[in-house]
C-alpha angles and dihedrals in degrees: 000000000000093000091049090053092050090046090056093048094064121047097194096045118082118196123194119189123207136161106212093154099049111249099013115085127222119201119198111206124199116188107195112284092321111079148346126215140187115215115191120202130202103199104318096329124092110247106175140006130196121182124196138173119272091252094053121091123243091204130077126225091280093055094252124130108272108222101170112042110097122221117275088230120081093217092059090047087058091046088052090052091050092046090053089049089051089049090055092044094053096040109126115156091192093056101029096157090053091048092052092048091047091050094052091046089053095054 
């Protein structure tokens, strides 16, 4: 429900929710023709973020979401670092929905 609300807030950002690891959610983010990202959740808190260029795949050879391979471009590696810093900055277990919304507004 939270991800659907965020998806409706931004016209150029497309969020796709999946649960390949059981309980933990993975959100694939596509921001226009600029970048793609994988945001991993543990419960309702963001645990990990990987940002890649629009032309890079978010899936590995087996067709599963690739959470660990960094972008081949240095600029998107820096964006990943900044997104993880933003994730830590906005982390608030008491107000988890607010922290997730604030994170997506910041990127």
